[in-house]
mmCIF file of the N, C-alpha and C atoms, coordinates in Angstrom:
data_MODEL
# 
_entry.id   MODEL 
# 
loop_
_atom_site.group_PDB 
_atom_site.id 
_atom_site.type_symbol 
_atom_site.label_atom_id 
_atom_site.label_alt_id 
_atom_site.label_comp_id 
_atom_site.label_asym_id 
_atom_site.label_entity_id 
_atom_site.label_seq_id 
_atom_site.pdbx_PDB_ins_code 
_atom_site.Cartn_x 
_atom_site.Cartn_y 
_atom_site.Cartn_z 
_atom_site.occupancy 
_atom_site.B_iso_or_equiv 
_atom_site.pdbx_formal_charge 
_atom_site.auth_seq_id 
_atom_site.auth_comp_id 
_atom_site.auth_asym_id 
_atom_site.auth_atom_id 
_atom_site.pdbx_PDB_model_num 
ATOM 1   N N  . MET A 1 1  ? 15.736 36.391 -42.498 1.00 0.00 ? 1  MET A N  1 
ATOM 2   C CA . MET A 1 1  ? 14.575 35.459 -41.841 1.00 0.00 ? 1  MET A CA 1 
ATOM 3   C C  . MET A 1 1  ? 13.492 36.313 -42.021 1.00 0.00 ? 1  MET A C  1 
ATOM 4   N N  . ARG A 1 2  ? 12.292 35.364 -42.893 1.00 0.00 ? 2  ARG A N  1 
ATOM 5   C CA . ARG A 1 2  ? 10.799 36.358 -42.789 1.00 0.00 ? 2  ARG A CA 1 
ATOM 6   C C  . ARG A 1 2  ? 10.329 36.216 -41.519 1.00 0.00 ? 2  ARG A C  1 
ATOM 7   N N  . LYS A 1 3  ? 9.416  37.055 -40.954 1.00 0.00 ? 3  LYS A N  1 
ATOM 8   C CA . LYS A 1 3  ? 8.665  36.358 -39.780 1.00 0.00 ? 3  LYS A CA 1 
ATOM 9   C C  . LYS A 1 3  ? 7.733  36.030 -40.368 1.00 0.00 ? 3  LYS A C  1 
ATOM 10  N N  . ARG A 1 4  ? 6.692  35.122 -39.481 1.00 0.00 ? 4  ARG A N  1 
ATOM 11  C CA . ARG A 1 4  ? 5.247  34.643 -39.938 1.00 0.00 ? 4  ARG A CA 1 
ATOM 12  C C  . ARG A 1 4  ? 4.118  35.258 -38.812 1.00 0.00 ? 4  ARG A C  1 
ATOM 13  N N  . THR A 1 5  ? 3.195  35.124 -38.885 1.00 0.00 ? 5  THR A N  1 
ATOM 14  C CA . THR A 1 5  ? 2.280  34.638 -38.058 1.00 0.00 ? 5  THR A CA 1 
ATOM 15  C C  . THR A 1 5  ? 2.218  34.039 -36.637 1.00 0.00 ? 5  THR A C  1 
ATOM 16  N N  . PRO A 1 6  ? 1.812  33.724 -35.095 1.00 0.00 ? 6  PRO A N  1 
ATOM 17  C CA . PRO A 1 6  ? 1.945  32.779 -35.226 1.00 0.00 ? 6  PRO A CA 1 
ATOM 18  C C  . PRO A 1 6  ? 0.965  31.556 -35.405 1.00 0.00 ? 6  PRO A C  1 
ATOM 19  N N  . GLN A 1 7  ? -0.073 32.120 -35.988 1.00 0.00 ? 7  GLN A N  1 
ATOM 20  C CA . GLN A 1 7  ? -0.929 31.059 -36.448 1.00 0.00 ? 7  GLN A CA 1 
ATOM 21  C C  . GLN A 1 7  ? -0.867 30.112 -38.058 1.00 0.00 ? 7  GLN A C  1 
ATOM 22  N N  . GLU A 1 8  ? 0.265  30.957 -38.558 1.00 0.00 ? 8  GLU A N  1 
ATOM 23  C CA . GLU A 1 8  ? 0.654  30.488 -40.003 1.00 0.00 ? 8  GLU A CA 1 
ATOM 24  C C  . GLU A 1 8  ? 2.092  28.947 -39.571 1.00 0.00 ? 8  GLU A C  1 
ATOM 25  N N  . ILE A 1 9  ? 2.284  29.507 -38.435 1.00 0.00 ? 9  ILE A N  1 
ATOM 26  C CA . ILE A 1 9  ? 3.971  28.997 -37.556 1.00 0.00 ? 9  ILE A CA 1 
ATOM 27  C C  . ILE A 1 9  ? 2.947  27.425 -37.422 1.00 0.00 ? 9  ILE A C  1 
ATOM 28  N N  . ALA A 1 10 ? 2.362  28.357 -36.245 1.00 0.00 ? 10 ALA A N  1 
ATOM 29  C CA . ALA A 1 10 ? 1.310  26.797 -36.236 1.00 0.00 ? 10 ALA A CA 1 
ATOM 30  C C  . ALA A 1 10 ? 1.103  26.265 -37.158 1.00 0.00 ? 10 ALA A C  1 
ATOM 31  N N  . ASP A 1 11 ? 0.362  26.422 -37.720 1.00 0.00 ? 11 ASP A N  1 
ATOM 32  C CA . ASP A 1 11 ? -0.790 25.558 -39.314 1.00 0.00 ? 11 ASP A CA 1 
ATOM 33  C C  . ASP A 1 11 ? 0.621  24.654 -40.143 1.00 0.00 ? 11 ASP A C  1 
ATOM 34  N N  . PHE A 1 12 ? 1.390  25.486 -40.199 1.00 0.00 ? 12 PHE A N  1 
ATOM 35  C CA . PHE A 1 12 ? 3.101  24.872 -41.225 1.00 0.00 ? 12 PHE A CA 1 
ATOM 36  C C  . PHE A 1 12 ? 3.290  23.324 -40.397 1.00 0.00 ? 12 PHE A C  1 
ATOM 37  N N  . PHE A 1 13 ? 4.204  23.801 -39.124 1.00 0.00 ? 13 PHE A N  1 
ATOM 38  C CA . PHE A 1 13 ? 4.807  22.815 -37.925 1.00 0.00 ? 13 PHE A CA 1 
ATOM 39  C C  . PHE A 1 13 ? 3.585  21.949 -37.345 1.00 0.00 ? 13 PHE A C  1 
ATOM 40  N N  . GLY A 1 14 ? 1.964  22.052 -37.631 1.00 0.00 ? 14 GLY A N  1 
ATOM 41  C CA . GLY A 1 14 ? 1.940  21.169 -36.598 1.00 0.00 ? 14 GLY A CA 1 
ATOM 42  C C  . GLY A 1 14 ? 1.973  21.191 -35.024 1.00 0.00 ? 14 GLY A C  1 
ATOM 43  N N  . CYS A 1 15 ? 1.994  22.316 -34.596 1.00 0.00 ? 15 CYS A N  1 
ATOM 44  C CA . CYS A 1 15 ? 2.503  22.381 -33.172 1.00 0.00 ? 15 CYS A CA 1 
ATOM 45  C C  . CYS A 1 15 ? 1.576  23.832 -32.619 1.00 0.00 ? 15 CYS A C  1 
ATOM 46  N N  . TYR A 1 16 ? 1.841  23.756 -31.392 1.00 0.00 ? 16 TYR A N  1 
ATOM 47  C CA . TYR A 1 16 ? 0.790  24.939 -30.679 1.00 0.00 ? 16 TYR A CA 1 
ATOM 48  C C  . TYR A 1 16 ? 2.349  26.511 -30.499 1.00 0.00 ? 16 TYR A C  1 
ATOM 49  N N  . ILE A 1 17 ? 0.966  27.187 -30.258 1.00 0.00 ? 17 ILE A N  1 
ATOM 50  C CA . ILE A 1 17 ? 2.412  28.859 -30.536 1.00 0.00 ? 17 ILE A CA 1 
ATOM 51  C C  . ILE A 1 17 ? 1.544  29.568 -29.163 1.00 0.00 ? 17 ILE A C  1 
ATOM 52  N N  . ALA A 1 18 ? 2.741  30.372 -28.157 1.00 0.00 ? 18 ALA A N  1 
ATOM 53  C CA . ALA A 1 18 ? 1.834  30.835 -27.032 1.00 0.00 ? 18 ALA A CA 1 
ATOM 54  C C  . ALA A 1 18 ? 2.758  31.491 -26.781 1.00 0.00 ? 18 ALA A C  1 
ATOM 55  N N  . GLN A 1 19 ? 2.170  32.483 -26.107 1.00 0.00 ? 19 GLN A N  1 
ATOM 56  C CA . GLN A 1 19 ? 2.992  34.363 -25.991 1.00 0.00 ? 19 GLN A CA 1 
ATOM 57  C C  . GLN A 1 19 ? 2.809  34.182 -24.403 1.00 0.00 ? 19 GLN A C  1 
ATOM 58  N N  . ASP A 1 20 ? 3.801  34.209 -23.962 1.00 0.00 ? 20 ASP A N  1 
ATOM 59  C CA . ASP A 1 20 ? 3.829  35.178 -22.251 1.00 0.00 ? 20 ASP A CA 1 
ATOM 60  C C  . ASP A 1 20 ? 3.854  35.739 -21.871 1.00 0.00 ? 20 ASP A C  1 
ATOM 61  N N  . ARG A 1 21 ? 2.959  36.342 -21.012 1.00 0.00 ? 21 ARG A N  1 
ATOM 62  C CA . ARG A 1 21 ? 3.071  38.182 -20.779 1.00 0.00 ? 21 ARG A CA 1 
ATOM 63  C C  . ARG A 1 21 ? 3.788  38.534 -21.147 1.00 0.00 ? 21 ARG A C  1 
ATOM 64  N N  . ASP A 1 22 ? 5.019  38.392 -20.612 1.00 0.00 ? 22 ASP A N  1 
ATOM 65  C CA . ASP A 1 22 ? 5.834  39.332 -20.430 1.00 0.00 ? 22 ASP A CA 1 
ATOM 66  C C  . ASP A 1 22 ? 6.874  39.855 -22.118 1.00 0.00 ? 22 ASP A C  1 
ATOM 67  N N  . GLY A 1 23 ? 6.100  39.138 -23.464 1.00 0.00 ? 23 GLY A N  1 
ATOM 68  C CA . GLY A 1 23 ? 5.527  39.376 -24.740 1.00 0.00 ? 23 GLY A CA 1 
ATOM 69  C C  . GLY A 1 23 ? 7.270  37.976 -25.448 1.00 0.00 ? 23 GLY A C  1 
ATOM 70  N N  . SER A 1 24 ? 6.857  36.439 -24.986 1.00 0.00 ? 24 SER A N  1 
ATOM 71  C CA . SER A 1 24 ? 8.216  36.165 -24.824 1.00 0.00 ? 24 SER A CA 1 
ATOM 72  C C  . SER A 1 24 ? 7.030  35.231 -25.692 1.00 0.00 ? 24 SER A C  1 
ATOM 73  N N  . TRP A 1 25 ? 8.000  34.591 -27.068 1.00 0.00 ? 25 TRP A N  1 
ATOM 74  C CA . TRP A 1 25 ? 6.680  33.848 -27.531 1.00 0.00 ? 25 TRP A CA 1 
ATOM 75  C C  . TRP A 1 25 ? 7.701  32.370 -27.598 1.00 0.00 ? 25 TRP A C  1 
ATOM 76  N N  . TYR A 1 26 ? 6.549  30.763 -27.165 1.00 0.00 ? 26 TYR A N  1 
ATOM 77  C CA . TYR A 1 26 ? 7.396  29.911 -27.605 1.00 0.00 ? 26 TYR A CA 1 
ATOM 78  C C  . TYR A 1 26 ? 6.671  29.205 -28.748 1.00 0.00 ? 26 TYR A C  1 
ATOM 79  N N  . LEU A 1 27 ? 7.535  28.064 -29.032 1.00 0.00 ? 27 LEU A N  1 
ATOM 80  C CA . LEU A 1 27 ? 6.068  26.726 -29.498 1.00 0.00 ? 27 LEU A CA 1 
ATOM 81  C C  . LEU A 1 27 ? 6.529  25.202 -28.779 1.00 0.00 ? 27 LEU A C  1 
ATOM 82  N N  . TYR A 1 28 ? 5.367  24.847 -28.223 1.00 0.00 ? 28 TYR A N  1 
ATOM 83  C CA . TYR A 1 28 ? 5.172  23.566 -27.780 1.00 0.00 ? 28 TYR A CA 1 
ATOM 84  C C  . TYR A 1 28 ? 4.768  23.146 -28.747 1.00 0.00 ? 28 TYR A C  1 
ATOM 85  N N  . ASP A 1 29 ? 5.225  21.386 -28.187 1.00 0.00 ? 29 ASP A N  1 
ATOM 86  C CA . ASP A 1 29 ? 4.612  20.116 -29.447 1.00 0.00 ? 29 ASP A CA 1 
ATOM 87  C C  . ASP A 1 29 ? 3.542  19.498 -28.922 1.00 0.00 ? 29 ASP A C  1 
ATOM 88  N N  . GLU A 1 30 ? 3.368  19.555 -27.497 1.00 0.00 ? 30 GLU A N  1 
ATOM 89  C CA . GLU A 1 30 ? 2.213  19.343 -26.846 1.00 0.00 ? 30 GLU A CA 1 
ATOM 90  C C  . GLU A 1 30 ? 0.869  20.616 -26.210 1.00 0.00 ? 30 GLU A C  1 
ATOM 91  N N  . LYS A 1 31 ? -0.164 20.784 -26.949 1.00 0.00 ? 31 LYS A N  1 
ATOM 92  C CA . LYS A 1 31 ? -1.327 21.544 -25.728 1.00 0.00 ? 31 LYS A CA 1 
ATOM 93  C C  . LYS A 1 31 ? -0.490 21.670 -24.362 1.00 0.00 ? 31 LYS A C  1 
ATOM 94  N N  . PRO A 1 32 ? -0.186 22.988 -24.213 1.00 0.00 ? 32 PRO A N  1 
ATOM 95  C CA . PRO A 1 32 ? 0.151  23.272 -22.332 1.00 0.00 ? 32 PRO A CA 1 
ATOM 96  C C  . PRO A 1 32 ? -0.677 25.045 -21.882 1.00 0.00 ? 32 PRO A C  1 
ATOM 97  N N  . ILE A 1 33 ? -0.650 24.302 -21.107 1.00 0.00 ? 33 ILE A N  1 
ATOM 98  C CA . ILE A 1 33 ? -1.886 25.187 -20.327 1.00 0.00 ? 33 ILE A CA 1 
ATOM 99  C C  . ILE A 1 33 ? -1.580 26.037 -19.685 1.00 0.00 ? 33 ILE A C  1 
ATOM 100 N N  . GLU A 1 34 ? -2.564 27.029 -18.902 1.00 0.00 ? 34 GLU A N  1 
ATOM 101 C CA . GLU A 1 34 ? -2.120 28.898 -19.079 1.00 0.00 ? 34 GLU A CA 1 
ATOM 102 C C  . GLU A 1 34 ? -2.259 28.749 -17.174 1.00 0.00 ? 34 GLU A C  1 
ATOM 103 N N  . TRP A 1 35 ? -0.409 29.448 -17.264 1.00 0.00 ? 35 TRP A N  1 
ATOM 104 C CA . TRP A 1 35 ? -0.726 29.462 -15.794 1.00 0.00 ? 35 TRP A CA 1 
ATOM 105 C C  . TRP A 1 35 ? -0.598 31.012 -15.625 1.00 0.00 ? 35 TRP A C  1 
ATOM 106 N N  . SER A 1 36 ? -1.632 31.419 -15.363 1.00 0.00 ? 36 SER A N  1 
ATOM 107 C CA . SER A 1 36 ? -2.242 32.428 -15.969 1.00 0.00 ? 36 SER A CA 1 
ATOM 108 C C  . SER A 1 36 ? -1.981 33.715 -13.926 1.00 0.00 ? 36 SER A C  1 
ATOM 109 N N  . VAL A 1 37 ? -1.091 33.247 -12.978 1.00 0.00 ? 37 VAL A N  1 
ATOM 110 C CA . VAL A 1 37 ? -1.067 33.570 -11.535 1.00 0.00 ? 37 VAL A CA 1 
ATOM 111 C C  . VAL A 1 37 ? 0.558  34.049 -12.143 1.00 0.00 ? 37 VAL A C  1 
ATOM 112 N N  . TYR A 1 38 ? 0.964  33.342 -13.118 1.00 0.00 ? 38 TYR A N  1 
ATOM 113 C CA . TYR A 1 38 ? 2.622  33.578 -13.503 1.00 0.00 ? 38 TYR A CA 1 
ATOM 114 C C  . TYR A 1 38 ? 3.078  34.263 -14.811 1.00 0.00 ? 38 TYR A C  1 
ATOM 115 N N  . GLY A 1 39 ? 1.652  34.145 -16.096 1.00 0.00 ? 39 GLY A N  1 
ATOM 116 C CA . GLY A 1 39 ? 1.699  34.795 -16.286 1.00 0.00 ? 39 GLY A CA 1 
ATOM 117 C C  . GLY A 1 39 ? 2.666  33.925 -17.738 1.00 0.00 ? 39 GLY A C  1 
ATOM 118 N N  . THR A 1 40 ? 2.593  32.463 -17.766 1.00 0.00 ? 40 THR A N  1 
ATOM 119 C CA . THR A 1 40 ? 3.292  32.209 -18.372 1.00 0.00 ? 40 THR A CA 1 
ATOM 120 C C  . THR A 1 40 ? 2.892  30.779 -18.745 1.00 0.00 ? 40 THR A C  1 
ATOM 121 N N  . TRP A 1 41 ? 2.465  29.554 -19.776 1.00 0.00 ? 41 TRP A N  1 
ATOM 122 C CA . TRP A 1 41 ? 2.591  28.901 -20.218 1.00 0.00 ? 41 TRP A CA 1 
ATOM 123 C C  . TRP A 1 41 ? 3.376  27.204 -20.252 1.00 0.00 ? 41 TRP A C  1 
ATOM 124 N N  . SER A 1 42 ? 2.568  26.393 -19.481 1.00 0.00 ? 42 SER A N  1 
ATOM 125 C CA . SER A 1 42 ? 3.290  25.214 -19.191 1.00 0.00 ? 42 SER A CA 1 
ATOM 126 C C  . SER A 1 42 ? 3.225  23.645 -19.835 1.00 0.00 ? 42 SER A C  1 
ATOM 127 N N  . THR A 1 43 ? 3.641  23.033 -20.165 1.00 0.00 ? 43 THR A N  1 
ATOM 128 C CA . THR A 1 43 ? 4.105  21.928 -20.327 1.00 0.00 ? 43 THR A CA 1 
ATOM 129 C C  . THR A 1 43 ? 5.105  20.811 -19.752 1.00 0.00 ? 43 THR A C  1 
ATOM 130 N N  . GLU A 1 44 ? 5.055  19.531 -19.744 1.00 0.00 ? 44 GLU A N  1 
ATOM 131 C CA . GLU A 1 44 ? 5.621  18.459 -19.102 1.00 0.00 ? 44 GLU A CA 1 
ATOM 132 C C  . GLU A 1 44 ? 7.411  18.443 -20.460 1.00 0.00 ? 44 GLU A C  1 
ATOM 133 N N  . LYS A 1 45 ? 6.994  18.734 -21.484 1.00 0.00 ? 45 LYS A N  1 
ATOM 134 C CA . LYS A 1 45 ? 7.807  19.362 -22.389 1.00 0.00 ? 45 LYS A CA 1 
ATOM 135 C C  . LYS A 1 45 ? 8.610  20.375 -22.169 1.00 0.00 ? 45 LYS A C  1 
ATOM 136 N N  . ALA A 1 46 ? 9.890  20.062 -22.659 1.00 0.00 ? 46 ALA A N  1 
ATOM 137 C CA . ALA A 1 46 ? 10.177 21.708 -23.424 1.00 0.00 ? 46 ALA A CA 1 
ATOM 138 C C  . ALA A 1 46 ? 9.272  22.296 -23.767 1.00 0.00 ? 46 ALA A C  1 
ATOM 139 N N  . ALA A 1 47 ? 9.665  23.805 -24.270 1.00 0.00 ? 47 ALA A N  1 
ATOM 140 C CA . ALA A 1 47 ? 9.505  24.447 -25.438 1.00 0.00 ? 47 ALA A CA 1 
ATOM 141 C C  . ALA A 1 47 ? 10.153 25.744 -26.163 1.00 0.00 ? 47 ALA A C  1 
ATOM 142 N N  . ILE A 1 48 ? 10.150 25.693 -27.350 1.00 0.00 ? 48 ILE A N  1 
ATOM 143 C CA . ILE A 1 48 ? 11.069 26.332 -27.751 1.00 0.00 ? 48 ILE A CA 1 
ATOM 144 C C  . ILE A 1 48 ? 11.006 28.016 -28.203 1.00 0.00 ? 48 ILE A C  1 
ATOM 145 N N  . LYS A 1 49 ? 11.681 28.927 -27.457 1.00 0.00 ? 49 LYS A N  1 
ATOM 146 C CA . LYS A 1 49 ? 12.097 29.982 -28.167 1.00 0.00 ? 49 LYS A CA 1 
ATOM 147 C C  . LYS A 1 49 ? 11.490 30.484 -29.209 1.00 0.00 ? 49 LYS A C  1 
ATOM 148 N N  . ILE A 1 50 ? 11.424 31.481 -29.493 1.00 0.00 ? 50 ILE A N  1 
ATOM 149 C CA . ILE A 1 50 ? 10.916 31.624 -31.004 1.00 0.00 ? 50 ILE A CA 1 
ATOM 150 C C  . ILE A 1 50 ? 10.679 33.814 -31.228 1.00 0.00 ? 50 ILE A C  1 
ATOM 151 N N  . ASN A 1 51 ? 10.758 34.011 -30.374 1.00 0.00 ? 51 ASN A N  1 
ATOM 152 C CA . ASN A 1 51 ? 10.787 35.628 -30.453 1.00 0.00 ? 51 ASN A CA 1 
ATOM 153 C C  . ASN A 1 51 ? 10.901 35.943 -31.699 1.00 0.00 ? 51 ASN A C  1 
ATOM 154 N N  . GLU A 1 52 ? 12.472 35.718 -32.461 1.00 0.00 ? 52 GLU A N  1 
ATOM 155 C CA . GLU A 1 52 ? 12.869 36.453 -33.961 1.00 0.00 ? 52 GLU A CA 1 
ATOM 156 C C  . GLU A 1 52 ? 11.921 35.462 -34.947 1.00 0.00 ? 52 GLU A C  1 
ATOM 157 N N  . LEU A 1 53 ? 10.973 34.468 -34.733 1.00 0.00 ? 53 LEU A N  1 
ATOM 158 C CA . LEU A 1 53 ? 10.425 34.584 -36.128 1.00 0.00 ? 53 LEU A CA 1 
ATOM 159 C C  . LEU A 1 53 ? 8.924  34.785 -36.161 1.00 0.00 ? 53 LEU A C  1 
ATOM 160 N N  . VAL A 1 54 ? 8.439  35.580 -35.217 1.00 0.00 ? 54 VAL A N  1 
ATOM 161 C CA . VAL A 1 54 ? 7.194  36.443 -35.751 1.00 0.00 ? 54 VAL A CA 1 
ATOM 162 C C  . VAL A 1 54 ? 6.136  37.675 -35.334 1.00 0.00 ? 54 VAL A C  1 
ATOM 163 N N  . ILE A 1 55 ? 5.922  37.077 -36.109 1.00 0.00 ? 55 ILE A N  1 
ATOM 164 C CA . ILE A 1 55 ? 4.530  39.168 -35.934 1.00 0.00 ? 55 ILE A CA 1 
ATOM 165 C C  . ILE A 1 55 ? 3.612  38.729 -35.506 1.00 0.00 ? 55 ILE A C  1 
ATOM 166 N N  . THR A 1 56 ? 3.835  39.389 -33.792 1.00 0.00 ? 56 THR A N  1 
ATOM 167 C CA . THR A 1 56 ? 2.570  39.624 -33.206 1.00 0.00 ? 56 THR A CA 1 
ATOM 168 C C  . THR A 1 56 ? 1.065  40.552 -33.738 1.00 0.00 ? 56 THR A C  1 
ATOM 169 N N  . PRO A 1 57 ? -0.149 39.434 -34.138 1.00 0.00 ? 57 PRO A N  1 
ATOM 170 C CA . PRO A 1 57 ? -0.970 40.146 -35.221 1.00 0.00 ? 57 PRO A CA 1 
ATOM 171 C C  . PRO A 1 57 ? -1.705 41.123 -34.151 1.00 0.00 ? 57 PRO A C  1 
ATOM 172 N N  . GLU A 1 58 ? -2.270 42.683 -34.739 1.00 0.00 ? 58 GLU A N  1 
ATOM 173 C CA . GLU A 1 58 ? -3.238 43.598 -34.095 1.00 0.00 ? 58 GLU A CA 1 
ATOM 174 C C  . GLU A 1 58 ? -4.265 42.146 -33.281 1.00 0.00 ? 58 GLU A C  1 
ATOM 175 N N  . CYS A 1 59 ? -4.739 42.974 -31.839 1.00 0.00 ? 59 CYS A N  1 
ATOM 176 C CA . CYS A 1 59 ? -5.471 42.886 -31.181 1.00 0.00 ? 59 CYS A CA 1 
ATOM 177 C C  . CYS A 1 59 ? -4.976 41.235 -30.681 1.00 0.00 ? 59 CYS A C  1 
ATOM 178 N N  . HIS A 1 60 ? -3.896 41.175 -29.893 1.00 0.00 ? 60 HIS A N  1 
ATOM 179 C CA . HIS A 1 60 ? -3.464 39.712 -29.689 1.00 0.00 ? 60 HIS A CA 1 
ATOM 180 C C  . HIS A 1 60 ? -3.520 39.877 -28.752 1.00 0.00 ? 60 HIS A C  1 
ATOM 181 N N  . ASP A 1 61 ? -4.050 39.084 -27.502 1.00 0.00 ? 61 ASP A N  1 
ATOM 182 C CA . ASP A 1 61 ? -4.080 38.922 -26.750 1.00 0.00 ? 61 ASP A CA 1 
ATOM 183 C C  . ASP A 1 61 ? -2.982 37.803 -25.927 1.00 0.00 ? 61 ASP A C  1 
ATOM 184 N N  . TRP A 1 62 ? -2.035 38.270 -25.167 1.00 0.00 ? 62 TRP A N  1 
ATOM 185 C CA . TRP A 1 62 ? -1.044 36.594 -24.680 1.00 0.00 ? 62 TRP A CA 1 
ATOM 186 C C  . TRP A 1 62 ? -1.615 35.770 -24.080 1.00 0.00 ? 62 TRP A C  1 
ATOM 187 N N  . THR A 1 63 ? -2.939 35.664 -23.506 1.00 0.00 ? 63 THR A N  1 
ATOM 188 C CA . THR A 1 63 ? -3.888 34.422 -23.592 1.00 0.00 ? 63 THR A CA 1 
ATOM 189 C C  . THR A 1 63 ? -3.944 33.274 -24.263 1.00 0.00 ? 63 THR A C  1 
ATOM 190 N N  . ARG A 1 64 ? -4.229 34.030 -25.837 1.00 0.00 ? 64 ARG A N  1 
ATOM 191 C CA . ARG A 1 64 ? -4.996 33.077 -26.931 1.00 0.00 ? 64 ARG A CA 1 
ATOM 192 C C  . ARG A 1 64 ? -3.329 31.832 -26.797 1.00 0.00 ? 64 ARG A C  1 
ATOM 193 N N  . LEU A 1 65 ? -4.160 30.700 -27.643 1.00 0.00 ? 65 LEU A N  1 
ATOM 194 C CA . LEU A 1 65 ? -2.467 29.413 -27.693 1.00 0.00 ? 65 LEU A CA 1 
ATOM 195 C C  . LEU A 1 65 ? -3.676 29.863 -29.751 1.00 0.00 ? 65 LEU A C  1 
ATOM 196 N N  . TYR A 1 66 ? -2.587 30.048 -30.190 1.00 0.00 ? 66 TYR A N  1 
ATOM 197 C CA . TYR A 1 66 ? -2.535 29.267 -31.901 1.00 0.00 ? 66 TYR A CA 1 
ATOM 198 C C  . TYR A 1 66 ? -2.238 27.520 -32.194 1.00 0.00 ? 66 TYR A C  1 
ATOM 199 N N  . GLU A 1 67 ? -2.858 27.194 -32.613 1.00 0.00 ? 67 GLU A N  1 
ATOM 200 C CA . GLU A 1 67 ? -2.863 25.767 -32.735 1.00 0.00 ? 67 GLU A CA 1 
ATOM 201 C C  . GLU A 1 67 ? -2.855 24.987 -34.594 1.00 0.00 ? 67 GLU A C  1 
# 
């Protein structure tokens, strides 16, 4: 499977993509809230872990949300 940038995935699926501080990537249906104390993002709905689909862009900061 070909990996994509977080923005390409967000554009294609019309979703939100975010990375937790630990480096894990997640896909969200609704806009998540950053919980910087814990180093994670959160929503009321479940997120899908997509590490194997994402290429981390250069100069990426985990606090960036891709819409």
